C-alpha positions as CSV (number, residue, x, y, z in Angstrom):
1,X,115.8,-206.6,-170.1
2,X,112.2,-205.7,-170.9
3,X,110.8,-205.0,-174.4
4,X,108.0,-202.5,-174.3
5,X,104.5,-203.7,-175.4
6,X,102.8,-201.9,-178.2
7,X,99.9,-199.5,-177.5
8,X,96.5,-201.1,-177.9
9,X,95.4,-201.4,-181.5
10,X,99.0,-201.3,-183.0
11,X,99.8,-204.5,-184.9
12,X,102.8,-203.8,-187.0
13,X,105.2,-206.6,-187.8
14,X,108.9,-206.5,-188.0
15,X,110.8,-207.7,-191.1
16,X,113.0,-210.8,-190.5
17,X,116.1,-208.5,-190.4
18,X,114.5,-206.1,-188.0
19,X,113.4,-209.0,-185.7
20,X,116.9,-210.4,-185.7
21,X,118.4,-207.0,-184.8
22,X,115.7,-206.3,-182.2
23,X,116.2,-209.7,-180.5
24,X,120.0,-209.3,-180.4
25,X,119.6,-205.8,-178.9
26,X,121.2,-204.2,-181.9
27,X,119.2,-201.6,-183.8
28,X,117.2,-200.6,-180.7
29,X,117.5,-197.7,-178.4
30,X,118.0,-198.2,-174.7
31,X,115.4,-195.7,-173.4
32,X,115.7,-196.1,-169.7
33,X,115.5,-198.4,-166.7
34,X,112.5,-199.8,-164.8
35,X,112.1,-199.4,-161.1
36,X,113.9,-202.8,-160.7
37,X,116.9,-201.6,-162.8
38,X,116.0,-203.6,-165.9
39,X,116.8,-202.1,-169.3
40,X,113.8,-201.2,-171.5
41,X,114.4,-201.5,-175.2
42,X,112.1,-199.5,-177.6
43,X,112.1,-199.6,-181.3
44,X,111.5,-196.6,-183.6
45,X,108.1,-196.7,-185.2
46,X,107.6,-200.4,-184.3
47,X,107.6,-202.6,-181.2
48,X,108.8,-206.1,-181.0
49,X,106.7,-207.9,-178.4
50,X,104.8,-208.0,-175.2
51,X,107.0,-207.5,-172.2
52,X,109.2,-210.5,-171.1
53,X,111.9,-210.8,-168.5
54,X,115.6,-210.9,-169.3
55,X,116.7,-214.5,-170.0
56,X,120.0,-213.9,-168.2
57,X,122.3,-215.4,-170.8
58,X,121.1,-219.0,-170.3
59,X,122.7,-221.4,-172.8
60,X,119.3,-222.5,-174.3
61,X,118.2,-219.0,-175.4
62,X,120.4,-218.0,-178.4
63,X,120.3,-221.4,-180.2
64,X,116.5,-221.6,-179.7
65,X,116.0,-218.0,-180.9
66,X,118.1,-218.5,-184.0
67,X,116.3,-221.7,-184.9
68,X,112.9,-220.0,-184.4
69,X,114.0,-217.0,-186.5
70,X,115.0,-219.3,-189.3
71,X,111.4,-220.6,-189.4
72,X,110.1,-217.1,-190.2
73,X,112.2,-217.3,-193.5
74,X,110.2,-220.2,-194.8
75,X,108.1,-219.2,-197.8
76,X,104.3,-219.6,-198.1
77,X,103.8,-223.3,-199.1
78,X,107.1,-224.4,-197.6
79,X,105.8,-228.0,-197.2
80,X,104.6,-228.2,-200.8
81,X,101.0,-228.4,-199.4
82,X,100.4,-224.7,-199.1
83,X,101.4,-224.4,-195.4
84,X,101.2,-220.7,-194.3
85,X,104.3,-218.7,-193.4
86,X,105.5,-218.7,-189.8
87,X,104.8,-215.2,-188.5
88,X,107.3,-213.4,-186.3
89,X,104.6,-213.1,-183.7
90,X,104.8,-216.9,-183.2
91,X,108.5,-216.6,-182.4
92,X,107.7,-213.9,-179.9
93,X,105.0,-216.0,-178.2
94,X,107.2,-219.1,-178.0
95,X,110.2,-217.2,-176.6
96,X,108.0,-215.4,-174.2
97,X,106.6,-218.6,-172.8
98,X,110.1,-220.2,-172.7
99,X,111.5,-217.3,-170.7
100,X,108.9,-217.9,-168.0
101,X,109.4,-221.7,-167.7
102,X,112.9,-222.6,-168.7
103,X,115.9,-223.0,-166.3
104,X,119.5,-222.2,-167.1
105,X,120.3,-226.0,-167.3
106,X,117.3,-227.0,-169.4
107,X,118.4,-228.7,-172.7
108,X,117.9,-226.7,-175.9
109,X,114.6,-227.7,-177.6
110,X,114.3,-228.5,-181.3
111,X,112.2,-225.9,-182.9
112,X,110.1,-227.1,-185.9
113,X,107.4,-225.5,-188.0
114,X,103.9,-226.9,-188.1
115,X,101.8,-227.2,-191.2
116,X,99.2,-224.8,-189.7
117,X,101.7,-221.9,-189.5
118,X,102.7,-222.6,-185.9
119,X,105.8,-223.5,-184.0
120,X,106.5,-226.7,-182.0
121,X,109.2,-227.0,-179.4
122,X,110.4,-230.5,-178.7
123,X,112.6,-232.3,-176.3
124,X,113.3,-236.0,-176.8
125,X,116.1,-236.6,-174.3
126,X,116.9,-237.8,-170.8
127,X,114.1,-240.3,-171.0
128,X,111.5,-237.6,-171.5
129,X,109.5,-236.7,-174.6
130,X,108.0,-233.2,-174.3
131,X,106.3,-231.4,-177.2
132,X,104.8,-227.9,-177.0
133,X,102.8,-226.7,-180.0
134,X,101.8,-223.1,-180.6
135,X,98.6,-223.4,-182.5
136,X,98.4,-219.6,-182.4
137,X,100.1,-216.9,-180.3
138,X,97.7,-217.7,-177.4
139,X,96.7,-221.3,-178.0
140,X,99.4,-223.8,-176.7
141,X,99.1,-227.5,-176.6
142,X,101.5,-229.8,-174.7
143,X,102.3,-233.5,-174.7
144,X,104.6,-235.2,-172.1
145,X,105.8,-238.8,-171.5
146,X,108.4,-239.9,-169.0
147,X,109.8,-243.2,-170.1
148,X,111.3,-243.9,-166.7
149,X,108.1,-243.5,-164.6
150,X,105.4,-244.0,-167.2
151,X,103.8,-240.6,-166.4
152,X,102.2,-238.9,-169.3
153,X,99.8,-236.1,-170.1
154,X,98.3,-234.2,-173.0
155,X,97.2,-230.7,-171.9
156,X,95.9,-227.4,-173.2
157,X,98.6,-225.1,-171.7
158,X,97.0,-221.8,-172.8
159,X,95.8,-220.9,-169.3
160,X,97.7,-223.3,-167.1
161,X,101.5,-223.7,-167.4
162,X,101.9,-225.8,-164.2
163,X,102.2,-229.1,-166.2
164,X,104.8,-227.6,-168.4
165,X,106.7,-226.0,-165.6
166,X,106.8,-229.3,-163.8
167,X,107.9,-231.1,-166.9
168,X,110.7,-228.6,-167.6
169,X,111.9,-228.9,-163.9
170,X,111.9,-232.7,-164.3
171,X,113.8,-232.5,-167.6
172,X,116.3,-230.0,-166.2
173,X,117.1,-232.1,-163.1
174,X,118.1,-235.2,-165.0
């Protein structure tokens, strides 16, 4: 399934309820098929996200999406230190990245808010510690440590997902 991207210059946000309905496919209109036969969902007056590929029903998707959506319900100052709200666009960015790197058998990540208004995805399992922090919708930082091999890295993943793709493959194969 593809979700149409907004025209340039349009920056409307969905309410929490609209985002939940849009992600589940309820409340949207199926407006056609792409050349590859994928469904295209459009939303009246508003658009959810940049285009991303169908997740194919992988077991990690729904629990990750639900956890991320809960973060958008946190109020301003949720940490008692005036942390900003988590914007729905952060959820879209995180899920978009995950759909490009995750495998069907990848464990479900923990999804946690950051005090800067971002989202962090974490895996601490199978002898691997992997953290992916969304500083913004386009700035992504990663941290990896393999307790079995001693391999580790800390990388800016904004323009190079190879370290993350390799880490996810390693995590998924254990």
